C-alpha positions in Angstrom: 16.7 -13.5 -6.8 19.1 -10.6 -6.2 22.0 -11.0 -3.8 21.5 -9.5 -0.4 24.2 -6.9 -0.9 22.3 -5.4 -3.8 19.0 -5.2 -1.9 19.5 -1.6 -0.6 20.5 -0.3 -4.0 17.5 -1.9 -5.7 15.2 -0.5 -3.1 16.5 3.0 -3.6 16.2 2.7 -7.3 12.6 1.4 -7.0 11.7 4.2 -4.6 13.1 6.8 -7.0 11.1 5.3 -9.9 7.9 5.4 -7.7 8.7 9.0 -6.8 9.0 9.9 -10.5 5.7 8.1 -11.3 4.0 9.9 -8.4 5.1 13.3 -9.6 3.2 12.5 -12.9 0.1 11.4 -11.0 -2.8 11.6 -11.9 -2.9 13.2 -15.4 0.2 11.8 -17.0 0.2 8.2 -15.9 -0.9 5.3 -18.1 -3.2 2.7 -16.6 -0.3 0.3 -16.5 1.9 2.7 -14.5 -1.0 3.3 -12.0 -1.3 -0.4 -11.6 2.5 -0.7 -11.0 2.3 2.0 -8.3 -0.6 0.2 -6.6 1.3 -3.1 -6.8 4.4 -1.5 -5.3 2.5 0.0 -2.4 0.7 -3.3 -1.8 3.5 -5.7 -2.1 6.9 -4.1 -2.1 6.9 -0.8 -0.1 8.1 -0.9 3.5 6.9 1.6 6.1 10.3 3.4 5.6 9.7 3.7 1.9 6.3 5.2 2.5 7.7 7.6 5.1 10.4 8.9 2.7 7.8 9.5 0.0 5.3 11.1 2.3 7.8 13.5 3.8 9.2 14.7 0.5 7.5 18.1 -0.1 7.6 17.7 -3.9 6.0 14.3 -3.9 3.8 14.4 -0.8 0.8 16.1 -2.5 0.8 13.5 -5.4 1.3 10.7 -2.9 -1.7 11.8 -0.8 -3.8 12.1 -3.9 -2.8 8.6 -5.1 -3.5 7.1 -1.6 -6.9 8.9 -1.4 -8.0 7.7 -4.8 -6.7 4.1 -4.4 -6.9 3.4 -0.7 -9.7 5.6 0.6 -11.7 4.8 3.6 -14.4 3.0 1.7 -12.3 1.3 -0.9 -13.0 -2.4 -1.6 -9.7 -3.6 -0.1 -10.5 -1.9 3.2 -14.1 -3.1 3.2 -12.8 -6.7 2.5 -10.3 -6.5 5.4 -12.9 -5.2 7.8 -15.2 -8.0 6.8 -12.5 -10.6 7.4 -11.6 -9.2 10.8 -15.3 -9.0 11.8 -15.8 -12.6 10.6 -12.8 -13.8 12.6 -14.0 -12.1 15.7 -17.5 -13.5 15.3 -16.1 -17.0 14.7 -13.9 -16.8 17.8 -16.8 -15.5 19.9 -19.0 -18.3 18.7 -16.4 -20.9 19.4 -15.9 -19.5 22.9 -19.6 -19.5 23.6 -19.9 -23.1 22.6 -17.0 -24.0 24.9 -18.6 -22.3 27.9 -20.5 -24.5 30.4 
């Protein structure tokens, strides 16, 4: 694990690498690089990182295309999350109805 004092430098370097990959999206990326991008957005990126990328005029079109292709409205991840939320709501409603007199 990296020391805390290096965390900001590493984050800036990672964001720069992601920005570079996004400028090559979609035609010049290998499957591995596209997976690395998806992993970074899923597990590493902070809202501030995403904001910086989305506001950069040279990267923003590539970022929007990547997000639309990998995180669209009907993507499997989003559908899975909706199902989990709906299941949780149904379970809580069921439990509350069982507890009612």
